C-alpha positions, -999 to +999 in steps of 0.1 A: -001+000+000+011+035-006+012+063+019-024+070+033-041+094+055-040+074+087-006+059+079+010+092+074+002+101+110+029+096+137+033+059+150+023+075+185-011+086+171-016+055+149-011+030+177-039+048+196-067+043+171-097+021+180-103-013+165-134+001+150-114+029+132-088+004+122-111-020+105-129+007+087-096+022+074-085-014+063-118-018+044-114+017+027-079+010+019-068+040+039-046+019+063-029-015+061-027-040+090+010-041+084+013-004+090-007-006+122+012-036+134+045-019+129+033+012+147+022-010+176+055-029+177+075+004+177+053+015+206+061-017+224+099-013+219+098+023+233+073+021+260+077-012+276+112-006+291+097+020+312+067+000+325+076-038+322+042-048+311+051-076+286+064-111+290+067-126+255+066-109+221+058-124+187+067-096+164+081-114+134+050-138+134+026-110+140+039-090+109+036-121+088+000-125+099-005-088+093+007-093+058-018-120+052-046-098+066-034-071+043-037-096+013-073-104+025-084-070+024-067-062-009-085-093-025-119-078-017-151-098-022-169-113+008-167-098+044-135-099+063-136-113+097-146-088+125-111-083+139-091-090+108-056-076+113-061-061+148-033-064+174-042-084+204-025-087+238-032-119+258-025-121+296+002-145+305-023-164+325-044-175+296-033-206+278-024-203+241-015-238+226+023-242+220+031-209+238+046-205+272+021-194+299+037-187+331+009-175+354+035-151+368+050-180+386+085-197+384+066-230+386+055-225+349+086-208+337+092-223+302+062-244+303+041-245+270+003-247+271-015-277+255-047-259+247-061-224+240-086-207+262-119-206+244-123-168+245-088-164+232-094-189+204-126-170+195-106-138+193-080-152+171-107-170+148-121-134+144-089-123+128-072-107+157-034-111+158-015-121+189+017-100+192+023-098+230+017-115+263+012-093+293+021-095+330+003-107+361+011-112+397+018-148+407-013-168+400-032-134+395-037-133+433-043-097+438-048-062+428-013-050+421+011-064+396+045-077+407+059-112+407+090-131+415+092-141+379+087-108+361+092-079+387+069-049+389+046-035+362+044+002+365+017+027+360+025+047+327+009+078+342+033+078+372+058+050+373+061+053+411+026+037+413+012+002+405-005-007+371-031-024+393-038-061+388-040-088+382-046-079+346-020-051+351+001-057+319-030-059+297-044-026+309-008-008+306-006-023+271-039-006+261-032+026+278+002+030+262-007+020+226+012-013+227-019-030+216-053-022+203-072-049+223-064-070+254-081-096+274-082-101+312-099-121+339-117-109+370-118-129+403-120-099+425-116-069+401-086-079+380-102-064+349-117-034+366-088-023+389-062-020+363-085-005+338-094+022+364-058+031+373-047+031+337-076+054+325-092+027+302-124+008+299-129-027+313-159-050+315-166-079+340-194-100+323-220-118+343-210-153+354-213-179+325-216-152+299-181-159+286-168-195+288-141-202+314-119-233+312-091-216+328-091-234+361-094-271+369-132-263+377-157-245+355-182-243+384-164-217+405-187-186+401-161-159+412-140-158+381-149-139+349-131-134+316-136-102+296-122-072+275-099-043+283-100-016+256-096+021+250-133+026+239-166+011+248-173+001+214-142-020+210-151-038+243-187-045+229-171-060+197-147-081+218-175-090+242-198-101+213-170-124+200-160-139+233-195-146+246-217-174+241-220-212+252-190-235+247-192-273+248-164-276+273-180-252+297-212-267+313-220-233+330-217-212+298-249-196+292-275-202+264-286-184+242-257-162+231-267-125+235-249-094+218-244-061+236-249-028+217-219-012+200-237+022+194-253+043+221-287+058+225-302+082+250-305+072+285-326+103+294-350+096+322-332+065+335-333+060+372-298+055+385-286+047+420-253+061+435-232+049+465-198+065+474-189+038+499-210+007+494-217+010+532-182+004+547-153+017+524-132+047+534-127+066+502-098+090+492-109+125+489-095+127+453-115+096+443-147+112+459-142+143+440-138+126+405-166+102+413-191+130+420-180+147+388-186+115+368-221+112+385-229+147+375-223+135+339-252+110+342-273+139+357-264+161+325-276+132+304-310+135+319-307+105+344-326+106+378-296+099+401-304+091+438-279+084+464-286+050+481-273+031+512-261-003+500-257-014+536-228-038+532-200-043+557-166-059+562-182-094+562-181-091+525-145-089+526-142-119+549-164-139+525-145-129+495-111-137+512-124-171+525-135-181+491-104-169+474-081-188+498-101-218+492-100-216+455-064-209+455-056-238+477-078-261+458-061-252+424-025-247+434-019-260+471-002-292+457+027-270+446+036-260+481+060-288+491+083-282+461+078-245+453+067-226+485+102-210+489+102-197+455+067-182+455+057-147+464+055-149+502+019-137+503+008-163+478+024-190+500+003-176+530-028-176+508-024-212+500-016-222+535-046-204+549-069-219+523-056-254+530-068-250+565-105-239+555-131-264+562-161-269+540-185-254+564-165-220+565-163-218+526-201-228+523-211-201+546-197-175+523-228-183+502-250-171+531-230-137+531-237-134+494-275-140+499-276-114+525-258-089+504-281-094+475-311-087+497-300-052+501-287-048+465-318-064+448-343-037+459-319-009+446-316-026+413-352-032+409-359+006+414-329+017+394-314+005+361-279+005+374-258+015+404-228+038+401-197+037+427-160+042+427-138+014+413-110+017+437-109+037+470-076+051+463-062+061+429-036+034+431-010+019+454+028+019+452+045-002+424+059-026+450+028-025+471+029-053+497-005-072+506+006-074+542+015-038+547+003-031+582+009+007+578-015+009+549-043+036+553-071+050+534-083+086+542-064+082+574-079+049+585-059+017+589-072-007+563-063-042+551-038-038+522-044-070+501-074-061+479-096-041+503-086-008+487-106-019+456-143-017+455-147-044+430-146-076+449-181-073+463-194-075+427-175-108+423-198-122+452-226-106+431-214-125+402-245-125+379-243-087+378-224-072+348-200-044+358-181-020+337-154+006+348-151+039+331-126+068+336-136+093+361-106+118+362-072+121+375-056+123+410-029+150+418-003+121+413-014+120+376-029+085+381-065+080+367-094+071+387-125+051+377-162+047+384-181+013+382-214+008+364-232-021+380-262-036+361-290-059+370-282-096+369-275-106+333-286-072+319-253-066+301-269-044+274-280-017+298-245-015+312-229-010+278-257+016+269-249+036+301-211+034+293-216+044+257-237+074+268-211+085+294-183+080+270-201+103+245-205+131+270-171+126+288-146+111+262-114+099+274-100+082+242-075+111+234-059+111+268-027+092+268+003+089+292+033+108+280+060+079+283 
């Protein structure tokens, strides 16, 4: 292809276009998949040394695949696949057959996967091109992103701070233009936390909407797989590709549903808002930005009402109990050989989980039931609930989960994941939840706001996010690294 309008822009600008824009430009012969891939690769080479978000890179192979995508567009005739030629980052927790998948752990250093995760296969089958793998803390255990294997992934807006986790590398790759699309998983906020602190969009689908097949069990309701993108429309495209029943996942939902990729008016919608969900201390800058984001919904004609969700720290105990039990069930057998080469906090998680009895884990379901008794009337009366994504903008790049000096708004607080207002909605797993950017803290780190939908009403969350994005766009805000 010759020089074109989009290709003539700088690589820094080109690598920030959305998948929607790129596919339209490919079809119009205004841009080549090769030109986009080269720009994205150049961005990886310049940005990643500053943030440490990538584990493995497949640049030569990706360029060859981009050339084949270019040939497909050039041939014309028929419809190209929906993501033909689009760069895709896959978290180094999600198996890709034949490729090393480390889970951020020395246990799996050099180990190649023998299958591809269904959501990943669907994205690849849709024409996306895998060019990078992204960092995660060991076993994706928490809301920061550092591991004994890969070190710390830093926030591109201020490298003294964490990228968030556990899908920290994916969110950084999107925020810095090292990829167009990325995937993540969310067991306590691992899509929403890094999306929030990096100023991008993330979506936790309701349980069962996207097939799992990541853990030895498909029956665990806490884990969700979903998209991380710069725009809501791109996330909708990804979600519509990833979702739907899969023969290997007995709990994947039928029938398949699609979410909207184009917005419509949400004027007149009744919207609930909670700053603290009943028990979180919230940083003053997060409060300020959240209130400004809530005002955007008011400006769109929504009837916004502050509500008392009425939850308490019993939610944290329930989530931690379940998380520890899940961890121990899936990885506890590695302790005798590997415990002294693990992140010490991961070792503690596994050891605590091994000590839980069935009754203690089963009782977490009672907590979930009580929590929904207060949330359900709110969501019956209001179409969705707004609240902050994290209670602080971010934590230090080498944040420690057992930091006893950790505080929020002057209050001592558990440092593991209790600074994140996301995990309660993993307990409410049938609720779809998105996070949208709400502003910036004085540190330069972005903040985010969650949009929580009624159970399995994914479309309303996307309509709300699309409307918010239209009124308060963030797509042109990029970190300066």
